[in-house]
Structures are given as structure tokens and as C-alpha cells.
N, CA, C and O atoms as a Tripos MOL2 file, in Angstrom:
@<TRIPOS>MOLECULE
protein
  248   247    62     0     0
PROTEIN
NO_CHARGES

@<TRIPOS>ATOM
      1 N           9.4300  -13.3710   -6.8880 N.3       1 MET1
      2 CA          9.5660  -11.9800   -6.5960 C.3       1 MET1
      3 C           8.3990  -11.7050   -5.4110 C.2       1 MET1
      4 O           7.1880  -11.7870   -5.6210 O.2       1 MET1
      5 N           8.8730  -11.4450   -4.4290 N.am      2 ARG2
      6 CA          8.1680  -11.0670   -3.1810 C.3       2 ARG2
      7 C           8.2700   -9.8430   -2.3570 C.2       2 ARG2
      8 O           9.2290   -9.1420   -2.6810 O.2       2 ARG2
      9 N           7.5220   -9.3680   -1.3430 N.am      3 LYS3
     10 CA          8.0790   -8.0530   -0.9580 C.3       3 LYS3
     11 C           8.8810   -8.7080    0.3090 C.2       3 LYS3
     12 O           8.8320   -9.7690    0.9320 O.2       3 LYS3
     13 N           9.8670   -7.1510    0.3620 N.am      4 PRO4
     14 CA          9.7770   -6.1910   -0.1080 C.3       4 PRO4
     15 C          10.3150   -5.5870   -1.5130 C.2       4 PRO4
     16 O          10.3710   -4.4100   -1.8720 O.2       4 PRO4
     17 N          10.7070   -6.8150   -2.2180 N.am      5 GLU5
     18 CA         11.1670   -6.0240   -3.5880 C.3       5 GLU5
     19 C          11.0400   -4.9580   -4.4180 C.2       5 GLU5
     20 O           9.8280   -4.8730   -4.6150 O.2       5 GLU5
     21 N          11.3970   -4.4010   -4.8060 N.am      6 PRO6
     22 CA         10.0510   -3.4000   -5.7660 C.3       6 PRO6
     23 C           9.6680   -3.6870   -6.8430 C.2       6 PRO6
     24 O           9.0820   -2.8020   -7.4680 O.2       6 PRO6
     25 N           9.8560   -5.0850   -7.5070 N.am      7 ARG7
     26 CA          9.7290   -5.2230   -8.6010 C.3       7 ARG7
     27 C           8.2180   -5.8390   -8.1960 C.2       7 ARG7
     28 O           7.5100   -5.9870   -9.1920 O.2       7 ARG7
     29 N           7.6640   -6.1810   -7.0780 N.am      8 ILE8
     30 CA          6.4860   -7.2110   -6.8340 C.3       8 ILE8
     31 C           5.6210   -5.6810   -6.8690 C.2       8 ILE8
     32 O           4.4740   -6.0320   -7.1490 O.2       8 ILE8
     33 N           5.6210   -4.4120   -6.7450 N.am      9 TYR9
     34 CA          4.8570   -3.5800   -6.2170 C.3       9 TYR9
     35 C           5.0030   -2.9520   -7.8880 C.2       9 TYR9
     36 O           3.9200   -3.0830   -8.4570 O.2       9 TYR9
     37 N           5.6960   -2.5370   -8.4720 N.am     10 ALA10
     38 CA          5.3550   -2.6750   -9.8520 C.3      10 ALA10
     39 C           4.8740   -3.3050  -10.8380 C.2      10 ALA10
     40 O           4.5540   -2.7980  -11.9130 O.2      10 ALA10
     41 N           4.7710   -4.7330  -10.4600 N.am     11 LEU11
     42 CA          4.0560   -5.2480  -11.4840 C.3      11 LEU11
     43 C           2.6330   -5.4460  -11.0100 C.2      11 LEU11
     44 O           1.8470   -5.7210  -11.9160 O.2      11 LEU11
     45 N           2.0650   -5.3570   -9.6400 N.am     12 ALA12
     46 CA          1.0160   -4.8530   -9.0890 C.3      12 ALA12
     47 C           0.3800   -3.5500   -9.6080 C.2      12 ALA12
     48 O          -0.8380   -3.3790   -9.5620 O.2      12 ALA12
     49 N           1.3050   -2.5610  -10.1420 N.am     13 LEU13
     50 CA          0.5180   -1.4020  -10.4590 C.3      13 LEU13
     51 C           0.2210   -2.0250  -12.0720 C.2      13 LEU13
     52 O          -0.8360   -2.2150  -12.6730 O.2      13 LEU13
     53 N           1.2270   -2.1780  -12.3450 N.am     14 ARG14
     54 CA          0.9640   -3.3910  -14.3160 C.3      14 ARG14
     55 C          -0.7120   -3.0890  -14.3470 C.2      14 ARG14
     56 O          -1.5130   -2.2800  -14.8170 O.2      14 ARG14
     57 N          -0.6460   -4.9460  -13.0800 N.am     15 ARG15
     58 CA         -1.4620   -5.2320  -13.4250 C.3      15 ARG15
     59 C          -3.0910   -4.9810  -13.1430 C.2      15 ARG15
     60 O          -4.1200   -5.5930  -13.4300 O.2      15 ARG15
     61 N          -2.8020   -3.8690  -12.4950 N.am     16 PHE16
     62 CA         -4.3380   -3.0400  -11.9040 C.3      16 PHE16
     63 C          -4.2750   -1.8020  -12.7260 C.2      16 PHE16
     64 O          -5.3270   -1.1790  -12.8660 O.2      16 PHE16
     65 N          -3.2730   -1.3910  -13.2470 N.am     17 GLY17
     66 CA         -3.3360   -0.4010  -14.1910 C.3      17 GLY17
     67 C          -3.2340    1.2040  -13.5440 C.2      17 GLY17
     68 O          -3.3660    2.2790  -14.1290 O.2      17 GLY17
     69 N          -3.0130    0.9790  -12.4360 N.am     18 LEU18
     70 CA         -2.8890    2.4590  -11.5020 C.3      18 LEU18
     71 C          -1.1780    2.6420  -11.7120 C.2      18 LEU18
     72 O          -0.4440    1.8600  -12.3160 O.2      18 LEU18
     73 N          -0.7390    4.0680  -10.9440 N.am     19 GLU19
     74 CA         -0.0410    4.8550  -10.9810 C.3      19 GLU19
     75 C           0.1480    4.7940   -9.4070 C.2      19 GLU19
     76 O          -0.7740    5.0640   -8.6380 O.2      19 GLU19
     77 N           1.2510    4.4680   -9.0420 N.am     20 ALA20
     78 CA          1.9640    4.3870   -7.7150 C.3      20 ALA20
     79 C           0.6900    5.1600   -6.2180 C.2      20 ALA20
     80 O           0.0520    4.7470   -5.2500 O.2      20 ALA20
     81 N           1.0360    6.7790   -7.1270 N.am     21 ASP21
     82 CA          0.0790    7.8940   -6.4280 C.3      21 ASP21
     83 C          -1.4040    7.6480   -6.1220 C.2      21 ASP21
     84 O          -2.0410    8.2810   -5.2810 O.2      21 ASP21
     85 N          -1.9180    6.6000   -6.9410 N.am     22 GLU22
     86 CA         -3.5880    6.1950   -6.5810 C.3      22 GLU22
     87 C          -4.0380    5.1010   -6.1180 C.2      22 GLU22
     88 O          -5.2390    4.9090   -5.9320 O.2      22 GLU22
     89 N          -2.8710    4.0130   -5.8070 N.am     23 ALA23
     90 CA         -3.0280    3.0820   -4.8300 C.3      23 ALA23
     91 C          -2.7950    2.9170   -3.4170 C.2      23 ALA23
     92 O          -1.9330    3.6830   -2.9880 O.2      23 ALA23
     93 N          -3.2610    2.2160   -2.6500 N.am     24 LEU24
     94 CA         -3.0760    2.3240   -1.4230 C.3      24 LEU24
     95 C          -2.8240    1.0970   -0.6950 C.2      24 LEU24
     96 O          -3.7110    0.3190   -0.3420 O.2      24 LEU24
     97 N          -1.5690    0.9470   -0.4800 N.am     25 PHE25
     98 CA         -0.6530   -0.3130    0.1930 C.3      25 PHE25
     99 C          -1.3200   -0.0370    1.3950 C.2      25 PHE25
    100 O          -1.4170    1.0080    2.0390 O.2      25 PHE25
    101 N          -1.9400   -1.6180    1.6530 N.am     26 VAL26
    102 CA         -2.1480   -1.6950    3.4740 C.3      26 VAL26
    103 C          -1.3770   -3.3780    3.7880 C.2      26 VAL26
    104 O          -1.7160   -4.3990    3.1900 O.2      26 VAL26
    105 N          -0.2770   -3.3010    4.8850 N.am     27 ASP27
    106 CA          0.8470   -4.1910    5.1500 C.3      27 ASP27
    107 C           0.6090   -4.5350    6.6840 C.2      27 ASP27
    108 O          -0.2290   -3.8110    7.2230 O.2      27 ASP27
    109 N           1.0350   -5.2460    7.2690 N.am     28 ASP28
    110 CA          1.5780   -5.1500    8.8150 C.3      28 ASP28
    111 C           3.3030   -5.8690    8.8080 C.2      28 ASP28
    112 O           3.6740   -6.5500    9.7640 O.2      28 ASP28
    113 N           3.7590   -5.7330    8.2130 N.am     29 PRO29
    114 CA          5.2360   -5.7490    8.2000 C.3      29 PRO29
    115 C           5.6150   -4.0240    7.6170 C.2      29 PRO29
    116 O           5.4470   -3.4580    6.5360 O.2      29 PRO29
    117 N           6.0940   -3.6700    8.7130 N.am     30 PRO30
    118 CA          6.9840   -1.8130    8.0140 C.3      30 PRO30
    119 C           7.4130   -2.1400    7.1520 C.2      30 PRO30
    120 O           6.7880   -2.0330    6.0960 O.2      30 PRO30
    121 N           8.9470   -2.8110    7.1950 N.am     31 GLU31
    122 CA          9.8670   -3.1250    5.6010 C.3      31 GLU31
    123 C           8.7080   -3.1660    4.5100 C.2      31 GLU31
    124 O           9.0210   -2.6110    3.4560 O.2      31 GLU31
    125 N           7.6240   -3.6320    4.5510 N.am     32 ASN32
    126 CA          6.5100   -3.7940    3.7110 C.3      32 ASN32
    127 C           6.1200   -2.1460    3.2110 C.2      32 ASN32
    128 O           6.3370   -1.9200    2.0210 O.2      32 ASN32
    129 N           5.8320   -1.5520    3.6410 N.am     33 VAL33
    130 CA          4.8820   -0.4560    3.6510 C.3      33 VAL33
    131 C           5.9500    0.6890    3.4910 C.2      33 VAL33
    132 O           5.8170    1.7390    2.8630 O.2      33 VAL33
    133 N           6.9700    0.2720    4.1570 N.am     34 ASP34
    134 CA          8.3540    1.0020    4.0320 C.3      34 ASP34
    135 C           8.6030    1.2460    2.2330 C.2      34 ASP34
    136 O           8.5240    2.2040    1.4640 O.2      34 ASP34
    137 N           8.8740    0.0740    2.1440 N.am     35 ALA35
    138 CA          9.0600   -0.1860    0.4770 C.3      35 ALA35
    139 C           7.8050    0.1310   -0.4600 C.2      35 ALA35
    140 O           8.0920    0.4120   -1.6230 O.2      35 ALA35
    141 N           6.4700    0.1240   -0.1170 N.am     36 ALA36
    142 CA          5.8770    0.8350   -1.3820 C.3      36 ALA36
    143 C           5.9210    2.2800   -0.8200 C.2      36 ALA36
    144 O           6.4940    3.1490   -1.4770 O.2      36 ALA36
    145 N           5.4370    2.5220    0.1690 N.am     37 ALA37
    146 CA          5.8880    4.5220    0.1380 C.3      37 ALA37
    147 C           6.8850    4.7640   -0.2910 C.2      37 ALA37
    148 O           6.7060    5.6410   -1.1360 O.2      37 ALA37
    149 N           7.9480    4.4950   -0.2220 N.am     38 SER38
    150 CA          9.2140    4.4990   -0.9910 C.3      38 SER38
    151 C           9.1290    4.9290   -2.3090 C.2      38 SER38
    152 O           9.7750    5.8570   -2.7960 O.2      38 SER38
    153 N           8.1240    4.0650   -3.0000 N.am     39 LEU39
    154 CA          7.8990    3.7810   -4.4660 C.3      39 LEU39
    155 C           6.3490    5.1480   -4.7750 C.2      39 LEU39
    156 O           5.7530    5.3700   -5.8280 O.2      39 LEU39
    157 N           6.2180    5.5610   -3.8860 N.am     40 GLY40
    158 CA          4.8010    6.6030   -4.4090 C.3      40 GLY40
    159 C           3.6400    6.4620   -3.8410 C.2      40 GLY40
    160 O           2.8270    7.3840   -3.7820 O.2      40 GLY40
    161 N           3.3860    4.9780   -3.2350 N.am     41 PHE41
    162 CA          2.1480    4.5750   -2.7920 C.3      41 PHE41
    163 C           1.5360    5.3680   -1.7580 C.2      41 PHE41
    164 O           2.3980    5.8580   -1.0290 O.2      41 PHE41
    165 N           0.0750    5.7460   -1.3500 N.am     42 HIS42
    166 CA         -0.0480    5.6450   -0.2840 C.3      42 HIS42
    167 C           0.2920    4.7490    0.9830 C.2      42 HIS42
    168 O           1.3910    5.2340    1.2500 O.2      42 HIS42
    169 N           0.1600    4.1200    1.5970 N.am     43 THR43
    170 CA          0.3570    3.3710    2.9390 C.3      43 THR43
    171 C          -0.2560    3.3980    3.8520 C.2      43 THR43
    172 O          -0.5740    4.5500    4.1450 O.2      43 THR43
    173 N          -0.7290    2.4310    4.7150 N.am     44 HIS44
    174 CA         -1.3710    2.1260    5.8520 C.3      44 HIS44
    175 C          -0.4880    0.8880    6.7900 C.2      44 HIS44
    176 O          -0.3750   -0.2580    6.3560 O.2      44 HIS44
    177 N           0.0120    1.2570    7.9220 N.am     45 HIS45
    178 CA          1.0130    0.1350    8.4520 C.3      45 HIS45
    179 C          -0.1400   -0.8790    9.2740 C.2      45 HIS45
    180 O          -0.1770   -0.6450   10.4820 O.2      45 HIS45
    181 N          -1.0610   -1.9420    8.8100 N.am     46 PHE46
    182 CA         -1.8370   -2.2230    9.7340 C.3      46 PHE46
    183 C          -1.4740   -2.7500   10.8250 C.2      46 PHE46
    184 O          -0.5340   -3.5440   10.8590 O.2      46 PHE46
    185 N          -2.2720   -2.3380   12.0740 N.am     47 THR47
    186 CA         -2.1590   -2.7190   13.8960 C.3      47 THR47
    187 C          -3.1050   -2.3120   13.9160 C.2      47 THR47
    188 O          -3.1420   -1.5090   14.8480 O.2      47 THR47
    189 N          -4.6360   -2.3940   13.0760 N.am     48 GLY48
    190 CA         -5.9470   -3.1100   13.7150 C.3      48 GLY48
    191 C          -7.0120   -2.5710   12.8250 C.2      48 GLY48
    192 O          -6.9700   -1.5190   12.1870 O.2      48 GLY48
    193 N          -8.2410   -3.6920   12.8910 N.am     49 ALA49
    194 CA         -9.6890   -3.0530   12.1560 C.3      49 ALA49
    195 C          -9.6900   -2.0210   11.8650 C.2      49 ALA49
    196 O          -9.6510   -1.5090   10.7460 O.2      49 ALA49
    197 N          -9.7750   -1.2290   13.6890 N.am     50 ASP50
    198 CA        -10.1650    0.3450   13.7220 C.3      50 ASP50
    199 C          -9.6530    1.1590   13.1240 C.2      50 ASP50
    200 O         -10.2440    1.8570   12.3010 O.2      50 ASP50
    201 N          -8.0440    1.2800   13.4950 N.am     51 ALA51
    202 CA         -7.3150    1.9010   12.7780 C.3      51 ALA51
    203 C          -7.3000    1.7110   10.6800 C.2      51 ALA51
    204 O          -7.0390    2.5960    9.8640 O.2      51 ALA51
    205 N          -7.6220    0.4730   10.4550 N.am     52 LEU52
    206 CA         -7.4650    0.4690    9.1530 C.3      52 LEU52
    207 C          -8.6050    1.4720    8.4410 C.2      52 LEU52
    208 O          -8.4010    2.2810    7.5360 O.2      52 LEU52
    209 N         -10.0710    1.1240    9.2340 N.am     53 ALA53
    210 CA        -11.5310    1.5860    9.0440 C.3      53 ALA53
    211 C         -11.0760    3.5630    8.5260 C.2      53 ALA53
    212 O         -11.0280    4.1540    7.4470 O.2      53 ALA53
    213 N         -10.8850    3.8820    9.6630 N.am     54 LEU54
    214 CA        -10.5730    5.3630    9.6900 C.3      54 LEU54
    215 C          -9.7610    5.6580    8.7300 C.2      54 LEU54
    216 O         -10.0550    6.7060    8.1560 O.2      54 LEU54
    217 N          -8.6230    4.9860    8.2520 N.am     55 ASP55
    218 CA         -7.8220    5.5610    7.4840 C.3      55 ASP55
    219 C          -8.3320    5.1060    5.5610 C.2      55 ASP55
    220 O          -7.6380    5.4340    4.5980 O.2      55 ASP55
    221 N          -9.6580    4.3200    5.4610 N.am     56 LEU56
    222 CA         -9.6160    3.9200    4.7390 C.3      56 LEU56
    223 C         -11.0360    4.9440    4.6890 C.2      56 LEU56
    224 O         -11.7850    4.6680    3.7520 O.2      56 LEU56
    225 N         -11.3890    5.8380    5.3900 N.am     57 ALA57
    226 CA        -12.4950    6.7880    5.2860 C.3      57 ALA57
    227 C         -11.9780    7.7760    4.9110 C.2      57 ALA57
    228 O         -12.4430    8.4620    4.0000 O.2      57 ALA57
    229 N         -10.6280    8.1140    5.7090 N.am     58 ARG58
    230 CA         -9.6550    8.9850    5.2200 C.3      58 ARG58
    231 C          -9.8180    9.3800    3.6830 C.2      58 ARG58
    232 O         -10.1870   10.4890    3.2970 O.2      58 ARG58
    233 N          -9.4640    8.2330    2.8140 N.am     59 HIS59
    234 CA         -8.5660    8.1100    1.6530 C.3      59 HIS59
    235 C         -10.4630    7.7800    0.9940 C.2      59 HIS59
    236 O         -10.4780    7.2980   -0.1390 O.2      59 HIS59
    237 N         -11.2420    7.9110    1.3500 N.am     60 GLY60
    238 CA        -12.6170    8.3660    0.7050 C.3      60 GLY60
    239 C         -13.2400    6.7440    0.6330 C.2      60 GLY60
    240 O         -14.4590    6.6300    0.5110 O.2      60 GLY60
    241 N         -12.4180    5.5460    0.7060 N.am     61 LEU61
    242 CA        -12.8380    4.2860    0.5180 C.3      61 LEU61
    243 C         -13.5320    3.5580    1.1600 C.2      61 LEU61
    244 O         -12.8720    3.2000    2.1350 O.2      61 LEU61
    245 N         -14.7740    3.0040    1.1770 N.am     62 PRO62
    246 CA        -16.0790    2.5780    2.1610 C.3      62 PRO62
    247 C         -15.4560    1.2270    3.0680 C.2      62 PRO62
    248 O         -16.1660    0.6620    3.9000 O.2      62 PRO62
@<TRIPOS>BOND
     1     1     2 1
     2     2     3 1
     3     3     4 2
     4     3     5 am
     5     5     6 1
     6     6     7 1
     7     7     8 2
     8     7     9 am
     9     9    10 1
    10    10    11 1
    11    11    12 2
    12    11    13 am
    13    13    14 1
    14    14    15 1
    15    15    16 2
    16    15    17 am
    17    17    18 1
    18    18    19 1
    19    19    20 2
    20    19    21 am
    21    21    22 1
    22    22    23 1
    23    23    24 2
    24    23    25 am
    25    25    26 1
    26    26    27 1
    27    27    28 2
    28    27    29 am
    29    29    30 1
    30    30    31 1
    31    31    32 2
    32    31    33 am
    33    33    34 1
    34    34    35 1
    35    35    36 2
    36    35    37 am
    37    37    38 1
    38    38    39 1
    39    39    40 2
    40    39    41 am
    41    41    42 1
    42    42    43 1
    43    43    44 2
    44    43    45 am
    45    45    46 1
    46    46    47 1
    47    47    48 2
    48    47    49 am
    49    49    50 1
    50    50    51 1
    51    51    52 2
    52    51    53 am
    53    53    54 1
    54    54    55 1
    55    55    56 2
    56    55    57 am
    57    57    58 1
    58    58    59 1
    59    59    60 2
    60    59    61 am
    61    61    62 1
    62    62    63 1
    63    63    64 2
    64    63    65 am
    65    65    66 1
    66    66    67 1
    67    67    68 2
    68    67    69 am
    69    69    70 1
    70    70    71 1
    71    71    72 2
    72    71    73 am
    73    73    74 1
    74    74    75 1
    75    75    76 2
    76    75    77 am
    77    77    78 1
    78    78    79 1
    79    79    80 2
    80    79    81 am
    81    81    82 1
    82    82    83 1
    83    83    84 2
    84    83    85 am
    85    85    86 1
    86    86    87 1
    87    87    88 2
    88    87    89 am
    89    89    90 1
    90    90    91 1
    91    91    92 2
    92    91    93 am
    93    93    94 1
    94    94    95 1
    95    95    96 2
    96    95    97 am
    97    97    98 1
    98    98    99 1
    99    99   100 2
   100    99   101 am
   101   101   102 1
   102   102   103 1
   103   103   104 2
   104   103   105 am
   105   105   106 1
   106   106   107 1
   107   107   108 2
   108   107   109 am
   109   109   110 1
   110   110   111 1
   111   111   112 2
   112   111   113 am
   113   113   114 1
   114   114   115 1
   115   115   116 2
   116   115   117 am
   117   117   118 1
   118   118   119 1
   119   119   120 2
   120   119   121 am
   121   121   122 1
   122   122   123 1
   123   123   124 2
   124   123   125 am
   125   125   126 1
   126   126   127 1
   127   127   128 2
   128   127   129 am
   129   129   130 1
   130   130   131 1
   131   131   132 2
   132   131   133 am
   133   133   134 1
   134   134   135 1
   135   135   136 2
   136   135   137 am
   137   137   138 1
   138   138   139 1
   139   139   140 2
   140   139   141 am
   141   141   142 1
   142   142   143 1
   143   143   144 2
   144   143   145 am
   145   145   146 1
   146   146   147 1
   147   147   148 2
   148   147   149 am
   149   149   150 1
   150   150   151 1
   151   151   152 2
   152   151   153 am
   153   153   154 1
   154   154   155 1
   155   155   156 2
   156   155   157 am
   157   157   158 1
   158   158   159 1
   159   159   160 2
   160   159   161 am
   161   161   162 1
   162   162   163 1
   163   163   164 2
   164   163   165 am
   165   165   166 1
   166   166   167 1
   167   167   168 2
   168   167   169 am
   169   169   170 1
   170   170   171 1
   171   171   172 2
   172   171   173 am
   173   173   174 1
   174   174   175 1
   175   175   176 2
   176   175   177 am
   177   177   178 1
   178   178   179 1
   179   179   180 2
   180   179   181 am
   181   181   182 1
   182   182   183 1
   183   183   184 2
   184   183   185 am
   185   185   186 1
   186   186   187 1
   187   187   188 2
   188   187   189 am
   189   189   190 1
   190   190   191 1
   191   191   192 2
   192   191   193 am
   193   193   194 1
   194   194   195 1
   195   195   196 2
   196   195   197 am
   197   197   198 1
   198   198   199 1
   199   199   200 2
   200   199   201 am
   201   201   202 1
   202   202   203 1
   203   203   204 2
   204   203   205 am
   205   205   206 1
   206   206   207 1
   207   207   208 2
   208   207   209 am
   209   209   210 1
   210   210   211 1
   211   211   212 2
   212   211   213 am
   213   213   214 1
   214   214   215 1
   215   215   216 2
   216   215   217 am
   217   217   218 1
   218   218   219 1
   219   219   220 2
   220   219   221 am
   221   221   222 1
   222   222   223 1
   223   223   224 2
   224   223   225 am
   225   225   226 1
   226   226   227 1
   227   227   228 2
   228   227   229 am
   229   229   230 1
   230   230   231 1
   231   231   232 2
   232   231   233 am
   233   233   234 1
   234   234   235 1
   235   235   236 2
   236   235   237 am
   237   237   238 1
   238   238   239 1
   239   239   240 2
   240   239   241 am
   241   241   242 1
   242   242   243 1
   243   243   244 2
   244   243   245 am
   245   245   246 1
   246   246   247 1
   247   247   248 2
@<TRIPOS>SUBSTRUCTURE
     1 MET1         2 RESIDUE 1 A MET
     2 ARG2         6 RESIDUE 1 A ARG
     3 LYS3        10 RESIDUE 1 A LYS
     4 PRO4        14 RESIDUE 1 A PRO
     5 GLU5        18 RESIDUE 1 A GLU
     6 PRO6        22 RESIDUE 1 A PRO
     7 ARG7        26 RESIDUE 1 A ARG
     8 ILE8        30 RESIDUE 1 A ILE
     9 TYR9        34 RESIDUE 1 A TYR
    10 ALA10       38 RESIDUE 1 A ALA
    11 LEU11       42 RESIDUE 1 A LEU
    12 ALA12       46 RESIDUE 1 A ALA
    13 LEU13       50 RESIDUE 1 A LEU
    14 ARG14       54 RESIDUE 1 A ARG
    15 ARG15       58 RESIDUE 1 A ARG
    16 PHE16       62 RESIDUE 1 A PHE
    17 GLY17       66 RESIDUE 1 A GLY
    18 LEU18       70 RESIDUE 1 A LEU
    19 GLU19       74 RESIDUE 1 A GLU
    20 ALA20       78 RESIDUE 1 A ALA
    21 ASP21       82 RESIDUE 1 A ASP
    22 GLU22       86 RESIDUE 1 A GLU
    23 ALA23       90 RESIDUE 1 A ALA
    24 LEU24       94 RESIDUE 1 A LEU
    25 PHE25       98 RESIDUE 1 A PHE
    26 VAL26      102 RESIDUE 1 A VAL
    27 ASP27      106 RESIDUE 1 A ASP
    28 ASP28      110 RESIDUE 1 A ASP
    29 PRO29      114 RESIDUE 1 A PRO
    30 PRO30      118 RESIDUE 1 A PRO
    31 GLU31      122 RESIDUE 1 A GLU
    32 ASN32      126 RESIDUE 1 A ASN
    33 VAL33      130 RESIDUE 1 A VAL
    34 ASP34      134 RESIDUE 1 A ASP
    35 ALA35      138 RESIDUE 1 A ALA
    36 ALA36      142 RESIDUE 1 A ALA
    37 ALA37      146 RESIDUE 1 A ALA
    38 SER38      150 RESIDUE 1 A SER
    39 LEU39      154 RESIDUE 1 A LEU
    40 GLY40      158 RESIDUE 1 A GLY
    41 PHE41      162 RESIDUE 1 A PHE
    42 HIS42      166 RESIDUE 1 A HIS
    43 THR43      170 RESIDUE 1 A THR
    44 HIS44      174 RESIDUE 1 A HIS
    45 HIS45      178 RESIDUE 1 A HIS
    46 PHE46      182 RESIDUE 1 A PHE
    47 THR47      186 RESIDUE 1 A THR
    48 GLY48      190 RESIDUE 1 A GLY
    49 ALA49      194 RESIDUE 1 A ALA
    50 ASP50      198 RESIDUE 1 A ASP
    51 ALA51      202 RESIDUE 1 A ALA
    52 LEU52      206 RESIDUE 1 A LEU
    53 ALA53      210 RESIDUE 1 A ALA
    54 LEU54      214 RESIDUE 1 A LEU
    55 ASP55      218 RESIDUE 1 A ASP
    56 LEU56      222 RESIDUE 1 A LEU
    57 ALA57      226 RESIDUE 1 A ALA
    58 ARG58      230 RESIDUE 1 A ARG
    59 HIS59      234 RESIDUE 1 A HIS
    60 GLY60      238 RESIDUE 1 A GLY
    61 LEU61      242 RESIDUE 1 A LEU
    62 PRO62      246 RESIDUE 1 A PRO
């Protein structure tokens, strides 16, 4: 199993006891981010720490 195969995202949700709309997926390859978004995840395409920090704050995360 590996990204961007849908099974890996489903496995992560099961392991963490989350629904997709409760999760924020962060990665740098756009195809992985797009795959997670298509499954209902909140996503962030990582391009740098400053942008990630802003997006984490927008989602209410430290």
C-alpha cells in the first residue's frame, strides 16, 4: 500500500478513528494531496513551513 492509492488513506482513518472530514492531510506531492481531497480530507499542499503554520492556525491547530 502506498500513496496515492485510496486504501492507504482509509487505513490511516481506521487507525486513528477518524472520518475524512475530521482529518487534515499534509504532503508535498500534489497527486497525494489531490487523492486525499477526493476522499473528503481537508488538505494542505506543503510548499513551506510558513504557509503550513498559517493553514494549521486556520484549522485551529497549534
